[in-house]
C-alpha positions in Angstrom: 8.8 -54.2 -5.8 6.7 -52.7 -3.5 8.1 -51.4 0.1 6.6 -51.4 3.7 6.2 -48.1 4.7 8.6 -47.4 7.2 7.7 -47.0 11.0 6.8 -43.1 12.3 8.8 -42.1 15.7 5.8 -40.4 16.5 2.0 -39.6 15.0 1.2 -35.8 14.9 -2.2 -35.4 14.6 -3.4 -31.9 12.9 -6.9 -32.3 12.2 -8.2 -29.1 9.5 -4.9 -27.8 9.1 -3.2 -27.1 6.2 0.2 -29.2 5.8 2.2 -26.6 3.4 6.2 -27.0 2.3 8.1 -24.6 4.9 8.6 -21.1 4.1 11.5 -19.5 2.4 12.2 -16.0 2.8 15.2 -14.0 0.7 15.2 -11.1 2.2 15.6 -10.6 5.8 17.5 -7.3 7.7 16.2 -8.9 10.9 13.2 -9.4 13.0 11.9 -9.7 16.7 14.7 -7.2 17.8 18.0 -8.8 15.9 19.8 -6.9 13.2 21.7 -9.0 11.1 24.6 -6.6 10.1 25.5 -5.6 13.4 24.8 -8.3 15.2 25.3 -11.7 13.6 26.4 -13.8 16.7 22.3 -13.4 17.5 21.2 -15.0 14.0 20.5 -18.6 15.7 18.3 -16.4 17.9 16.4 -15.1 14.7 16.2 -18.4 13.0 14.3 -19.5 16.2 12.3 -16.9 16.4 11.3 -17.0 12.4 10.7 -20.2 12.9 7.3 -19.4 14.7 6.1 -17.6 11.7 6.3 -20.2 8.9 10.2 -19.6 7.9 12.2 -22.8 7.7 14.8 -21.5 5.8 16.0 -18.0 4.5 18.6 -15.2 3.7 20.0 -12.8 5.8 20.4 -9.6 4.4 23.2 -6.6 4.2 22.3 -3.3 2.4 25.6 -1.4 0.9 28.0 -0.4 4.1 31.7 0.3 3.9 34.2 -2.2 2.7 35.3 -3.4 6.1 32.3 -4.1 7.7 31.7 -6.9 5.0 35.0 -8.2 5.9 33.8 -8.3 9.7 30.0 -9.4 9.1 30.4 -12.2 6.1 32.7 -14.4 7.9 30.5 -14.6 10.4 27.4 -15.1 8.6 29.6 -17.6 6.7 30.4 -20.1 9.6 26.6 -19.6 10.9 25.8 -21.3 7.7 28.0 -23.9 8.4 27.6 -24.6 11.6 23.2 -24.1 11.1 20.5 -23.9 13.5 19.3 -27.2 14.6 16.1 -25.3 16.6 15.7 -23.0 14.0 15.0 -22.1 10.5 17.7 -22.5 7.9 20.6 -20.3 7.0 20.9 -21.1 3.1 23.2 -17.7 2.8 23.7 -14.1 2.5 21.5 -11.9 0.5 24.0 -9.0 -0.6 21.0 -6.0 -1.6 24.4 -3.6 -2.5 26.6 -2.1 -2.6 26.3 -1.8 -6.4 23.5 0.0 -6.6 21.7 3.5 -8.5 22.3 6.4 -6.0 19.2 7.7 -7.8 17.0 5.1 -6.0 19.0 3.8 -3.0 16.1 4.2 -1.0 17.1 3.9 2.8 20.4 2.9 2.1 23.4 5.5 3.0 24.8 6.8 -0.6 28.2 6.9 1.1 28.4 2.9 0.8 27.3 3.4 -2.8 29.4 1.7 -5.2 30.4 1.3 -8.8 30.6 -1.9 -10.4 34.0 -3.1 -9.1 34.4 -6.7 -10.4 37.4 -6.8 -8.0 35.0 -6.0 -4.7 32.3 -8.7 -5.9 34.8 -11.7 -6.2 36.3 -10.3 -2.9 32.6 -10.1 -1.1 32.1 -13.9 -2.9 35.3 -15.4 -1.5 34.0 -13.6 2.1 30.9 -15.9 2.7 27.9 -18.3 1.3 26.4 -15.2 -1.1 23.5 -16.8 -2.7 21.8 -13.6 -4.1 23.0 -10.3 -5.3 20.8 -6.7 -5.8 22.5 -4.8 -8.4 21.2 -1.6 -10.2 21.9 -3.4 -13.8 21.8 0.0 -15.7 25.3 1.2 -14.3 28.5 0.9 -16.2 30.4 -2.4 -15.6 27.2 -4.0 -14.3 26.5 -6.7 -16.8 30.0 -7.9 -16.0 29.2 -8.3 -12.3 26.2 -10.1 -13.6 28.0 -12.4 -15.4 30.4 -13.2 -12.8 28.2 -13.9 -10.2 26.0 -16.0 -12.3 29.5 -18.1 -12.8 29.7 -18.6 -9.3 25.7 -19.5 -9.0 24.7 -16.2 -7.7 20.9 -15.2 -8.2 21.7 -12.0 -9.6 18.1 -9.4 -8.8 17.4 -6.0 -10.8 16.9 -3.4 -7.4 17.5 -0.1 -6.4 17.6 0.4 -10.2 16.7 3.7 -12.7 17.2 1.1 -15.2 14.5 1.9 -18.6 12.2 -0.7 -19.9 14.4 -1.3 -22.8 17.4 -1.4 -20.4 15.5 -4.0 -17.8 13.8 -5.8 -20.4 17.5 -6.5 -22.2 19.2 -7.2 -18.9 16.5 -9.9 -17.7 18.2 -12.5 -20.7 20.8 -12.6 -17.6 19.5 -11.2 -14.1 17.1 -13.9 -12.8 14.8 -11.4 -10.5 13.8 -8.0 -9.3 14.0 -7.2 -5.6 10.7 -6.0 -4.0 8.8 -5.2 -6.9 7.9 -1.2 -7.1 10.2 -0.3 -4.5 13.5 1.5 -5.3 13.3 1.5 -8.7 12.0 3.2 -12.0 8.4 3.5 -12.1 5.7 2.0 -14.2 4.1 4.8 -16.8 2.1 4.6 -19.5 4.4 6.2 -21.4 8.1 4.5 -19.8 6.9 1.7 -18.1 10.1 1.1 -16.6 11.5 -2.0 -14.5 8.2 -3.2 -13.7 6.6 -3.0 -17.2 9.9 -5.1 -18.3 9.3 -7.9 -15.7 5.8 -7.7 -16.8 6.7 -8.2 -20.6 10.0 -10.9 -19.9 8.5 -14.3 -20.0 10.8 -15.9 -17.5 12.0 -13.1 -14.6 10.7 -13.7 -11.4 9.9 -10.7 -9.0 9.8 -10.5 -5.0 7.0 -8.3 -3.6 6.4 -6.9 -0.2 2.6 -7.5 0.7 1.9 -5.4 3.5 -0.3 -3.1 2.2 2.0 0.0 2.7 4.9 -0.8 0.3 2.4 -1.7 -2.5 -0.8 -0.9 -3.2 -2.9 -4.2 -2.5 -4.6 -3.4 -5.9 -1.4 -3.0 -7.7 -0.2 -6.4 -6.2 -3.0 -7.7 -7.2 -2.0 -6.4 -10.5 1.7 -8.3 -10.6 -0.1 -11.5 -9.4 -2.2 -11.5 -12.3 0.9 -10.7 -15.1 3.0 -13.0 -13.1 1.4 -15.6 -11.6 2.6 -17.8 -8.4 5.7 -19.1 -10.6 7.0 -15.5 -11.4 5.3 -14.0 -8.5 7.2 -14.7 -4.5 6.5 -13.4 -1.4 9.7 -11.3 0.9 9.1 -9.6 4.1 12.6 -7.1 3.6 11.7 -7.5 7.4 14.5 -5.5 9.9 14.8 -5.5 13.5 11.4 -3.9 14.3 9.4 -6.3 13.0 7.6 -8.1 15.8 8.3 -5.7 18.3 7.3 -2.0 19.4 7.9 1.4 18.7 11.2 2.6 19.5 14.5 3.1 17.9 16.5 0.1 16.2 19.8 -1.0 13.7 19.8 -1.2 10.1 23.7 -1.5 9.7 24.9 1.7 9.8 21.6 3.4 10.1 18.9 4.0 12.6 15.4 3.3 12.2 12.3 4.7 13.8 9.4 3.0 14.2 6.2 4.9 15.5 2.4 4.2 16.1 1.9 4.2 11.9 3.7 0.6 11.8 5.7 1.5 9.0 9.9 1.8 9.6 11.8 5.6 8.3 14.9 7.0 8.7 14.7 10.2 10.2 13.6 11.8 7.2 11.2 9.6 6.8 12.1 7.3 4.1 10.9 4.2 4.5 13.5 1.7 5.8 12.7 -2.1 5.3 9.4 -3.6 6.8 8.0 -4.9 10.0 6.1 -8.0 8.0 5.9 -11.2 8.9 5.6 -13.9 6.2 2.4 -15.6 8.0 1.1 -12.2 7.6 2.4 -12.1 3.9 0.7 -14.8 3.0 -2.8 -13.7 4.9 -2.4 -10.8 2.8 -1.7 -12.1 -0.7 -4.7 -14.4 -0.4 -7.0 -11.0 0.5 -5.2 -9.0 -1.8 -5.4 -11.4 -5.0 -8.1 -14.0 -4.3 -5.5 -16.2 -5.4 -6.1 -20.3 -4.0 -4.5 -21.7 -1.0 -2.1 -23.9 -3.3 -1.1 -20.3 -5.2 -0.1 -19.0 -2.0 2.2 -21.4 -1.1 4.1 -21.9 -3.9 5.0 -17.7 -3.9 6.1 -18.3 -0.2 8.0 -22.0 -1.1 8.4 -23.5 -4.3 9.1 -20.3 -6.6 11.9 -18.6 -3.7 13.5 -21.7 -3.3 13.8 -22.2 -7.3 15.1 -18.7 -7.5 18.4 -19.7 -5.2 18.8 -22.9 -6.6 17.7 -24.7 -4.2 14.3 -26.3 -6.2 15.2 -30.0 -5.8 15.3 -30.1 -2.2 12.9 -27.4 -0.8 9.7 -26.3 -1.6 7.4 -29.0 -2.0 6.2 -32.3 0.1 7.6 -34.7 -2.2 9.7 -37.6 -1.9 13.4 -36.5 -2.0 12.4 -33.3 -0.4 14.0 -32.0 2.8 11.0 -32.7 5.1 10.5 -28.9 6.0 6.4 -28.6 7.2 4.5 -25.9 7.9 1.3 -26.7 9.5 -1.4 -23.9 9.1 -4.6 -23.6 11.3 -8.0 -22.9 8.9 -6.8 -19.2 9.6 -3.8 -19.5 8.6 -2.0 -18.8 11.7 1.1 -21.0 12.3 0.1 -24.1 14.4 3.6 -26.0 14.0 6.5 -26.2 11.7 9.3 -28.9 11.3 12.7 -28.7 9.5 14.0 -32.2 8.1 11.4 -34.1 10.0 12.2 -32.6 13.4 9.9 -29.8 14.8 12.0 -26.3 15.7 7.7 -24.4 16.4 6.6 -25.2 19.2 9.9 -25.6 21.0 9.9 -28.7 23.1 10.5 -32.4 23.4 
C-alpha cells in the first residue's frame, strides 16, 4: 500500500549542485584556532566551523598525553558528546591516537607520554569517555590483548605510529580494523620489506585513512593507494590541528607547541611534521585531482567508508530511507554550498 509523501516544511533549490551524504572525519585534533585537547569547552565552536567544510560528524582526537590529562579531558568530551551541538557537526566520540605507540614512530607525539600496552590503563581510559577509535602499534608486547579488549567494547582499533614488519602487520589485520594516516609515522613501503602499507595492500579487508594534502603523501602515491584499495577501503581524513583555517603563527597541539610558516606545513620546533592544515572539502578536491576517481567514489571516501568503520554505517554515510538526514550540498566546483544535519540546515547559519 503506497503512502502519500510527507509535506515539506521548506523547499530548497540547489540547481546544478551535488547532493551528498554529510562528510565524516575520524581524526580532528582541532581547526580554526581551536585545539581539542587544551580547549574542550570550545568544541561546540569547532563543530560549527567544521560544518562550513561539509563535515556533519567527526571524532575529536587526542594524541599521547599524561594520565591526569586524559582524566581531565575525556569526561569533558563525554559531556559534549551527550549534549550535542544543534548548530554544528555531531561529535560521534573520541579518537585516542596513542598513548600505546612505537617510540620509534611517534612522529610529533612527545616521547615522555608514550607508554607500553597496559590493559588496566586502557580500561581506565575507555571508562572515562566515549572512545570510538584507538590508534596503537600492534608490534608492541601486549598490544594484542589491548586490541581484543577494545574490540569487545566496540572500539575500532587502528594500526598507526608503528614499526611493524609486513608479516606482523598482515597478521594483526585479522583483528585490527584499519590503518591511521597511511604511509605517515609507520614502517615504509620498500620493495623487499613492504611494511604496514604493503600489508594493507595485501589484506582483503583492512581500511586505511589517508591525508590527501599533497604534502604528507605524494599525489602519485595517493593514486597508488586508491588503485590498491578502492573507495570502500580508503577514506579521507584531515588530521587537522588548530592551525587549519588560520594563518602563520604558533599553535597548541595538546602539550606541544606547533609552528606554521608560509610553507603551509605545521611542524614542531625541530621541523617534525605535526598534523595538517587540511580541510575535508579540500581533501575531496585533491582526491579527485590526484586519482581521477569518480565523484561518487570520492564521496564514499568522505562519508560511507569512515562511517562504516566506526559502526555508524546504518545511519551515516548514505542518502537513503532510515538514515540520518545529513546532507552536504556541493557546487559544481566542489565548494560547499550548504550543509544539513538531521534535516536542519547548519551552514550557512540563519533561520
